[in-house]
C-alpha positions as YAML, in Angstrom:
chain: A
units: angstrom
residues:
- id: 1
  name: MET
  ca: [32.09, -76.50, -73.99]
- id: 2
  name: TYR
  ca: [30.81, -72.96, -73.88]
- id: 3
  name: GLY
  ca: [29.94, -70.82, -76.87]
- id: 4
  name: ARG
  ca: [27.18, -69.50, -79.08]
- id: 5
  name: LEU
  ca: [24.24, -71.79, -79.71]
- id: 6
  name: ASN
  ca: [24.13, -73.31, -83.17]
- id: 7
  name: LEU
  ca: [21.22, -71.59, -84.90]
- id: 8
  name: GLU
  ca: [21.10, -73.67, -88.07]
- id: 9
  name: ASN
  ca: [17.33, -74.09, -87.72]
- id: 10
  name: SER
  ca: [16.63, -70.36, -87.99]
- id: 11
  name: HIS
  ca: [15.11, -70.90, -91.44]
- id: 12
  name: LEU
  ca: [12.19, -72.60, -89.72]
- id: 13
  name: LYS
  ca: [10.80, -69.20, -88.82]
- id: 14
  name: ASN
  ca: [9.60, -69.03, -92.42]
- id: 15
  name: GLU
  ca: [7.05, -71.74, -91.57]
- id: 16
  name: MET
  ca: [4.90, -69.08, -89.96]
- id: 17
  name: PRO
  ca: [1.79, -68.55, -92.08]
- id: 18
  name: SER
  ca: [2.20, -65.44, -94.20]
- id: 19
  name: GLY
  ca: [-0.16, -62.60, -93.50]
- id: 20
  name: ASP
  ca: [-0.97, -63.85, -90.00]
- id: 21
  name: THR
  ca: [-0.53, -60.49, -88.30]
- id: 22
  name: SER
  ca: [-1.87, -61.83, -85.01]
- id: 23
  name: LEU
  ca: [0.88, -64.43, -84.74]
- id: 24
  name: THR
  ca: [3.46, -61.91, -85.90]
- id: 25
  name: ALA
  ca: [2.39, -59.53, -83.15]
- id: 26
  name: GLN
  ca: [2.45, -62.30, -80.55]
- id: 27
  name: LEU
  ca: [5.91, -63.37, -81.64]
- id: 28
  name: ALA
  ca: [7.16, -59.79, -81.42]
- id: 29
  name: GLU
  ca: [5.67, -59.47, -77.95]
- id: 30
  name: VAL
  ca: [7.34, -62.68, -76.76]
- id: 31
  name: LYS
  ca: [10.72, -61.56, -78.13]
- id: 32
  name: ALA
  ca: [10.37, -58.20, -76.42]
- id: 33
  name: LYS
  ca: [9.41, -59.78, -73.08]
- id: 34
  name: LEU
  ca: [12.22, -62.32, -73.27]
- id: 35
  name: ALA
  ca: [14.81, -59.68, -74.12]
- id: 36
  name: HIS
  ca: [13.52, -57.48, -71.29]
- id: 37
  name: THR
  ca: [13.83, -60.38, -68.83]
- id: 38
  name: VAL
  ca: [17.34, -61.28, -69.99]
- id: 39
  name: ARG
  ca: [18.52, -57.68, -69.82]
- id: 40
  name: SER
  ca: [16.90, -57.11, -66.44]
- id: 41
  name: ASN
  ca: [18.51, -60.24, -64.95]
- id: 42
  name: ALA
  ca: [21.88, -59.22, -66.33]
- id: 43
  name: ARG
  ca: [21.61, -55.59, -65.24]
- id: 44
  name: ARG
  ca: [19.94, -55.92, -61.86]
- id: 45
  name: HIS
  ca: [21.19, -59.31, -60.69]
- id: 46
  name: PHE
  ca: [24.25, -59.84, -62.90]
- id: 47
  name: SER
  ca: [22.85, -63.28, -63.67]
- id: 48
  name: LEU
  ca: [22.16, -65.57, -66.62]
- id: 49
  name: THR
  ca: [18.62, -66.41, -67.68]
- id: 50
  name: PRO
  ca: [17.75, -70.11, -68.08]
- id: 51
  name: ILE
  ca: [16.19, -71.17, -71.36]
- id: 52
  name: HIS
  ca: [12.98, -72.37, -69.71]
- id: 53
  name: ILE
  ca: [11.95, -68.70, -69.40]
- id: 54
  name: ALA
  ca: [11.70, -68.59, -73.18]
- id: 55
  name: THR
  ca: [9.54, -71.72, -73.09]
- id: 56
  name: VAL
  ca: [7.21, -70.18, -70.51]
- id: 57
  name: LEU
  ca: [6.84, -66.91, -72.39]
- id: 58
  name: SER
  ca: [6.17, -68.59, -75.74]
- id: 59
  name: LYS
  ca: [3.89, -71.41, -74.56]
- id: 60
  name: HIS
  ca: [0.84, -69.83, -76.23]
- id: 61
  name: LEU
  ca: [2.56, -69.80, -79.65]
- id: 62
  name: PRO
  ca: [2.40, -72.71, -82.13]
- id: 63
  name: SER
  ca: [4.97, -75.41, -81.33]
- id: 64
  name: HIS
  ca: [7.11, -74.71, -84.42]
- id: 65
  name: MET
  ca: [7.40, -71.07, -83.36]
- id: 66
  name: GLN
  ca: [8.28, -72.01, -79.78]
- id: 67
  name: LYS
  ca: [11.20, -74.06, -81.11]
- id: 68
  name: THR
  ca: [12.64, -71.15, -83.06]
- id: 69
  name: ILE
  ca: [12.17, -68.30, -80.60]
- id: 70
  name: ILE
  ca: [15.92, -68.13, -79.86]
- id: 71
  name: ALA
  ca: [16.74, -68.11, -83.56]
- id: 72
  name: GLU
  ca: [14.18, -65.33, -84.06]
- id: 73
  name: ILE
  ca: [15.92, -63.19, -81.45]
- id: 74
  name: ALA
  ca: [19.37, -63.94, -82.87]
- id: 75
  name: ASP
  ca: [18.26, -62.72, -86.31]
- id: 76
  name: ASP
  ca: [16.59, -59.56, -85.00]
- id: 77
  name: THR
  ca: [18.89, -56.51, -84.98]
- id: 78
  name: HIS
  ca: [16.90, -55.06, -82.07]
- id: 79
  name: TYR
  ca: [18.34, -57.80, -79.88]
- id: 80
  name: ASN
  ca: [21.98, -57.92, -80.94]
- id: 81
  name: ASP
  ca: [23.04, -57.88, -77.29]
- id: 82
  name: ILE
  ca: [21.16, -61.09, -76.43]
- id: 83
  name: LYS
  ca: [23.60, -64.00, -76.48]
- id: 84
  name: THR
  ca: [23.46, -67.67, -75.56]
- id: 85
  name: ILE
  ca: [25.84, -69.91, -73.69]
- id: 86
  name: THR
  ca: [25.72, -73.69, -73.28]
- id: 87
  name: THR
  ca: [27.28, -75.58, -70.37]
- id: 88
  name: ALA
  ca: [29.09, -78.92, -70.54]
- id: 89
  name: SER
  ca: [25.91, -80.81, -69.60]
- id: 90
  name: GLY
  ca: [23.90, -79.06, -72.33]
- id: 91
  name: GLN
  ca: [22.13, -76.45, -70.23]
- id: 92
  name: LEU
  ca: [21.31, -73.35, -72.24]
- id: 93
  name: PHE
  ca: [21.32, -69.82, -70.81]
- id: 94
  name: LEU
  ca: [20.84, -66.33, -72.22]
- id: 95
  name: TYR
  ca: [22.55, -63.11, -71.21]
- id: 96
  name: SER
  ca: [22.88, -59.52, -72.37]
- id: 97
  name: ALA
  ca: [26.33, -58.59, -73.66]
- id: 98
  name: SER
  ca: [25.53, -55.01, -72.69]
- id: 99
  name: HIS
  ca: [25.83, -55.98, -69.04]
- id: 100
  name: ILE
  ca: [27.79, -59.25, -68.93]
- id: 101
  name: SER
  ca: [30.91, -59.97, -70.96]
- id: 102
  name: HIS
  ca: [31.48, -63.33, -72.66]
- id: 103
  name: SER
  ca: [34.18, -64.29, -70.14]
- id: 104
  name: GLU
  ca: [31.88, -63.39, -67.26]
- id: 105
  name: ALA
  ca: [29.06, -65.40, -68.82]
- id: 106
  name: THR
  ca: [31.43, -68.35, -69.21]
- id: 107
  name: ALA
  ca: [32.36, -68.17, -65.53]
- id: 108
  name: LYS
  ca: [28.70, -67.95, -64.56]
- id: 109
  name: GLY
  ca: [27.92, -70.87, -66.84]
- id: 110
  name: HIS
  ca: [30.53, -72.88, -64.95]
- id: 111
  name: MET
  ca: [28.81, -72.05, -61.66]
- id: 112
  name: GLU
  ca: [25.48, -73.18, -63.12]
- id: 113
  name: GLU
  ca: [27.19, -76.43, -64.09]
- id: 114
  name: VAL
  ca: [28.37, -76.82, -60.50]
- id: 115
  name: LYS
  ca: [24.78, -76.41, -59.29]
- id: 116
  name: HIS
  ca: [23.56, -78.94, -61.85]
- id: 117
  name: VAL
  ca: [26.11, -81.56, -60.78]
- id: 118
  name: ILE
  ca: [25.36, -80.99, -57.09]
- id: 119
  name: ALA
  ca: [21.62, -81.40, -57.71]
- id: 120
  name: GLN
  ca: [22.19, -84.57, -59.73]
- id: 121
  name: LYS
  ca: [24.29, -86.05, -56.92]
- id: 122
  name: VAL
  ca: [21.78, -85.25, -54.17]
- id: 123
  name: ARG
  ca: [18.77, -86.42, -56.18]
- id: 124
  name: ARG
  ca: [20.52, -89.65, -57.17]
- id: 125
  name: ASP
  ca: [21.52, -90.43, -53.58]
- id: 126
  name: SER
  ca: [17.97, -89.81, -52.37]
- id: 127
  name: ARG
  ca: [16.31, -91.72, -55.22]
- id: 128
  name: ILE
  ca: [18.55, -94.76, -55.58]
- id: 129
  name: ALA
  ca: [20.07, -95.22, -52.11]
- id: 130
  name: THR
  ca: [17.44, -93.41, -50.01]
- id: 131
  name: ALA
  ca: [20.43, -91.78, -48.38]
- id: 132
  name: LEU
  ca: [21.50, -88.32, -47.31]
- id: 133
  name: THR
  ca: [24.38, -86.59, -49.08]
- id: 134
  name: PRO
  ca: [27.04, -85.31, -46.66]
- id: 135
  name: LEU
  ca: [28.32, -81.81, -47.29]
- id: 136
  name: GLY
  ca: [31.79, -83.32, -47.51]
- id: 137
  name: ALA
  ca: [30.71, -85.37, -50.52]
- id: 138
  name: ILE
  ca: [29.69, -82.14, -52.25]
- id: 139
  name: TYR
  ca: [33.10, -80.62, -51.54]
- id: 140
  name: ALA
  ca: [34.71, -83.70, -53.09]
- id: 141
  name: LEU
  ca: [32.85, -83.15, -56.37]
- id: 142
  name: TRP
  ca: [34.68, -79.86, -56.87]
- id: 143
  name: PRO
  ca: [38.07, -80.03, -55.09]
- id: 144
  name: ASP
  ca: [39.25, -76.95, -56.99]
- id: 145
  name: ILE
  ca: [36.50, -74.81, -55.41]
- id: 146
  name: LYS
  ca: [36.92, -73.61, -51.83]
- id: 147
  name: PRO
  ca: [34.35, -74.99, -49.34]
- id: 148
  name: VAL
  ca: [33.17, -71.48, -48.49]
- id: 149
  name: LYS
  ca: [32.34, -70.93, -52.17]
- id: 150
  name: ILE
  ca: [30.46, -74.25, -52.33]
- id: 151
  name: CYS
  ca: [28.39, -73.14, -49.32]
- id: 152
  name: SER
  ca: [27.66, -69.85, -51.08]
- id: 153
  name: ILE
  ca: [26.51, -71.76, -54.16]
- id: 154
  name: LEU
  ca: [24.27, -73.99, -52.02]
- id: 155
  name: ASN
  ca: [22.71, -70.93, -50.39]
- id: 156
  name: GLU
  ca: [22.01, -69.49, -53.83]
- id: 157
  name: MET
  ca: [20.45, -72.76, -54.99]
- id: 158
  name: GLN
  ca: [17.95, -72.58, -52.11]
- id: 159
  name: THR
  ca: [16.55, -69.37, -53.60]
- id: 160
  name: GLN
  ca: [16.00, -70.89, -57.08]
- id: 161
  name: ASN
  ca: [12.75, -72.65, -57.99]
- id: 162
  name: CYS
  ca: [14.48, -75.31, -60.07]
- id: 163
  name: TYR
  ca: [16.23, -76.56, -56.92]
- id: 164
  name: ARG
  ca: [13.36, -76.18, -54.46]
- id: 165
  name: ASP
  ca: [13.28, -79.98, -53.96]
- id: 166
  name: LEU
  ca: [16.75, -79.91, -52.40]
- id: 167
  name: LYS
  ca: [16.70, -79.57, -48.61]
- id: 168
  name: THR
  ca: [19.24, -79.59, -45.79]
- id: 169
  name: VAL
  ca: [19.21, -81.32, -42.42]
- id: 170
  name: ALA
  ca: [21.73, -81.07, -39.59]
- id: 171
  name: ALA
  ca: [22.92, -83.94, -37.39]
- id: 172
  name: TYR
  ca: [23.45, -83.58, -33.65]
- id: 173
  name: SER
  ca: [27.14, -83.05, -34.33]
- id: 174
  name: GLY
  ca: [26.29, -80.04, -36.48]
- id: 175
  name: GLU
  ca: [27.31, -81.77, -39.70]
- id: 176
  name: LEU
  ca: [25.12, -80.74, -42.64]
- id: 177
  name: TYR
  ca: [23.45, -83.16, -45.04]
- id: 178
  name: LEU
  ca: [21.40, -82.64, -48.20]
- id: 179
  name: TYR
  ca: [18.46, -84.61, -49.57]
- id: 180
  name: CYS
  ca: [15.73, -84.41, -52.19]
- id: 181
  name: ASP
  ca: [12.25, -84.21, -50.70]
- id: 182
  name: LEU
  ca: [10.77, -85.86, -53.80]
- id: 183
  name: HIS
  ca: [12.30, -89.13, -52.58]
- id: 184
  name: VAL
  ca: [13.03, -88.64, -48.85]
- id: 185
  name: THR
  ca: [10.55, -87.09, -46.42]
- id: 186
  name: GLU
  ca: [11.62, -84.47, -43.90]
- id: 187
  name: LYS
  ca: [10.95, -86.84, -41.00]
- id: 188
  name: TYR
  ca: [12.90, -89.70, -42.57]
- id: 189
  name: ALA
  ca: [15.78, -87.33, -43.36]
- id: 190
  name: ALA
  ca: [15.88, -86.35, -39.68]
- id: 191
  name: LEU
  ca: [16.08, -90.03, -38.72]
- id: 192
  name: LEU
  ca: [18.90, -90.61, -41.19]
- id: 193
  name: ALA
  ca: [20.76, -87.58, -39.87]
- id: 194
  name: ARG
  ca: [20.50, -88.83, -36.31]
- id: 195
  name: THR
  ca: [21.91, -92.24, -37.21]
- id: 196
  name: ALA
  ca: [24.62, -90.70, -39.41]
- id: 197
  name: VAL
  ca: [26.52, -89.42, -36.36]
- id: 198
  name: ASN
  ca: [26.87, -93.02, -35.13]
- id: 199
  name: ASP
  ca: [25.64, -92.14, -31.64]
- id: 200
  name: ALA
  ca: [23.32, -95.05, -31.02]
- id: 201
  name: CYS
  ca: [22.44, -94.14, -27.42]
- id: 202
  name: THR
  ca: [21.40, -90.60, -28.32]
- id: 203
  name: THR
  ca: [19.41, -91.90, -31.29]
- id: 204
  name: ILE
  ca: [17.58, -94.48, -29.18]
- id: 205
  name: ALA
  ca: [16.69, -91.95, -26.48]
- id: 206
  name: HIS
  ca: [15.55, -89.32, -28.98]
- id: 207
  name: VAL
  ca: [13.26, -91.71, -30.88]
- id: 208
  name: VAL
  ca: [11.78, -93.16, -27.69]
- id: 209
  name: ARG
  ca: [11.02, -89.69, -26.34]
- id: 210
  name: GLU
  ca: [9.53, -88.62, -29.65]
- id: 211
  name: GLU
  ca: [7.23, -91.66, -29.90]
- id: 212
  name: SER
  ca: [6.19, -91.40, -26.26]
- id: 213
  name: LYS
  ca: [5.26, -87.76, -26.75]
- id: 214
  name: ILE
  ca: [3.73, -87.69, -30.24]
- id: 215
  name: TYR
  ca: [1.77, -90.93, -30.69]
- id: 216
  name: PRO
  ca: [1.93, -91.69, -27.67]
- id: 217
  name: ARG
  ca: [3.32, -95.24, -27.48]
- id: 218
  name: PRO
  ca: [6.28, -97.20, -26.16]
- id: 219
  name: THR
  ca: [8.94, -98.10, -28.72]
- id: 220
  name: LYS
  ca: [9.70, -101.71, -29.63]
- id: 221
  name: ALA
  ca: [13.47, -102.00, -29.17]
- id: 222
  name: SER
  ca: [13.94, -104.34, -32.13]
- id: 223
  name: MET
  ca: [13.06, -101.51, -34.54]
- id: 224
  name: PHE
  ca: [16.53, -100.06, -33.93]
- id: 225
  name: CYS
  ca: [18.00, -103.05, -35.77]
- id: 226
  name: SER
  ca: [16.17, -102.04, -38.97]
- id: 227
  name: GLN
  ca: [17.96, -100.59, -41.99]
- id: 228
  name: VAL
  ca: [16.95, -97.09, -40.96]
- id: 229
  name: PHE
  ca: [18.91, -97.16, -37.70]
- id: 230
  name: GLY
  ca: [21.44, -99.85, -38.54]
- id: 231
  name: ILE
  ca: [22.24, -101.00, -34.99]
- id: 232
  name: PRO
  ca: [23.49, -104.62, -35.14]
- id: 233
  name: SER
  ca: [21.15, -106.97, -33.30]
- id: 234
  name: ASN
  ca: [24.02, -108.42, -31.25]
- id: 235
  name: SER
  ca: [24.90, -104.90, -30.03]
- id: 236
  name: LEU
  ca: [21.40, -103.66, -29.25]
- id: 237
  name: GLN
  ca: [21.29, -104.96, -25.65]
- id: 238
  name: HIS
  ca: [24.60, -103.24, -24.94]
- id: 239
  name: PHE
  ca: [23.23, -99.87, -26.08]
- id: 240
  name: ILE
  ca: [19.95, -100.33, -24.19]
- id: 241
  name: VAL
  ca: [21.89, -100.96, -20.96]
- id: 242
  name: ARG
  ca: [23.96, -97.82, -21.59]
- id: 243
  name: VAL
  ca: [20.80, -95.77, -22.15]
- id: 244
  name: LEU
  ca: [19.13, -97.12, -19.00]
- id: 245
  name: ASN
  ca: [22.22, -96.39, -16.92]
- id: 246
  name: GLY
  ca: [23.11, -93.02, -18.44]
- id: 247
  name: PRO
  ca: [22.17, -90.02, -16.25]
- id: 248
  name: GLU
  ca: [21.31, -87.97, -19.35]
- id: 249
  name: PHE
  ca: [18.73, -90.63, -20.25]
- id: 250
  name: SER
  ca: [17.18, -91.02, -16.79]
- id: 251
  name: ASP
  ca: [13.63, -90.68, -18.16]
- id: 252
  name: ILE
  ca: [13.97, -93.77, -20.40]
- id: 253
  name: ARG
  ca: [12.42, -96.90, -18.91]
- id: 254
  name: LYS
  ca: [12.25, -100.52, -20.04]
- id: 255
  name: LEU
  ca: [9.31, -102.93, -20.31]
- id: 256
  name: VAL
  ca: [9.35, -106.62, -21.26]
- id: 257
  name: HIS
  ca: [6.17, -108.24, -22.49]
- id: 258
  name: PRO
  ca: [5.47, -111.31, -20.31]
- id: 259
  name: GLU
  ca: [4.25, -113.49, -23.18]
- id: 260
  name: THR
  ca: [6.20, -112.44, -26.28]
- id: 261
  name: GLU
  ca: [9.30, -111.28, -24.34]
- id: 262
  name: GLU
  ca: [9.58, -108.28, -26.65]
- id: 263
  name: VAL
  ca: [11.50, -105.38, -25.13]
- id: 264
  name: TYR
  ca: [9.93, -101.92, -25.18]
- id: 265
  name: LEU
  ca: [11.25, -98.53, -24.10]
- id: 266
  name: TYR
  ca: [9.32, -95.44, -23.08]
- id: 267
  name: SER
  ca: [9.95, -91.98, -21.62]
- id: 268
  name: ASN
  ca: [8.31, -91.23, -18.28]
- id: 269
  name: LEU
  ca: [8.33, -87.58, -19.27]
- id: 270
  name: HIS
  ca: [5.36, -88.37, -21.49]
- id: 271
  name: LEU
  ca: [4.00, -91.77, -20.40]
- id: 272
  name: ASN
  ca: [3.48, -93.32, -16.98]
- id: 273
  name: GLU
  ca: [4.21, -97.02, -16.50]
- id: 274
  name: GLU
  ca: [0.57, -98.11, -16.41]
- id: 275
  name: HIS
  ca: [-0.24, -96.34, -19.67]
- id: 276
  name: ALA
  ca: [2.93, -97.68, -21.31]
- id: 277
  name: LEU
  ca: [2.06, -101.24, -20.24]
- id: 278
  name: SER
  ca: [-1.46, -100.90, -21.67]
- id: 279
  name: LEU
  ca: [-0.16, -99.59, -24.99]
- id: 280
  name: MET
  ca: [2.47, -102.34, -25.17]
- id: 281
  name: ASN
  ca: [-0.25, -104.97, -24.75]
- id: 282
  name: LEU
  ca: [-2.26, -103.37, -27.55]
- id: 283
  name: ILE
  ca: [0.76, -103.34, -29.88]
- id: 284
  name: GLU
  ca: [1.52, -107.00, -29.10]
- id: 285
  name: GLY
  ca: [-2.13, -107.94, -29.63]
- id: 286
  name: CYS
  ca: [-2.47, -109.28, -26.12]
- id: 287
  name: ALA
  ca: [-4.80, -106.69, -24.63]
...
């Protein structure tokens, strides 16, 4: 529900020690800076101001004064235009009624709620499932909002510090995914995006080329049966044969360790056979 913040605790401002002119001056300065920020955001950017700005500006004040800074502004006639709005999830924002009407603030509060829900979804998927969030899943959260508007909201989120942990990654197909880099690394997200398109041959070739070039080393084929890639073990040989016979994968070569019988793949764009054999023996501990 949106509306004015309940300011029942405004009487707490009286806890400020009487005669402390230094604190009084500091409080006045914080109120002036906060009001200036709120008005500037509303006038220049037509945007709401999140409550954490008030926390930042008042951090040098005693804790009891920090808690009542909004009430102090609400009771000050110099700041009659400064209003508050609370979203359904409890997020608090400030705005200047001189530049943004209540109905406009309500609409903007709804958009902030959309951002909040999107961020929760992406962070939860990354934290709990270690999974990417498809753009389609974001659309499904808000079926009443057009996809083009959702994309606009996502672009706006990328410019806001509170959402700087949210990143995007594109699959080969061009499909966009989101993830939280607090829980999923950029490299792992790229791996997940590659497997998300369900093109096992392309995934195998890309990883083999990458490992041959970067490390360099041949790639143990069995790793593609791990949870990251998700290729069933009884299907792996089929995909390896397709890769070895595909003209677009002509640089991918196969090695089989003579003792352990482990299958390895390498790219002759980056490794020659002799070097690949030597590295395979080192990996298998049979050098």
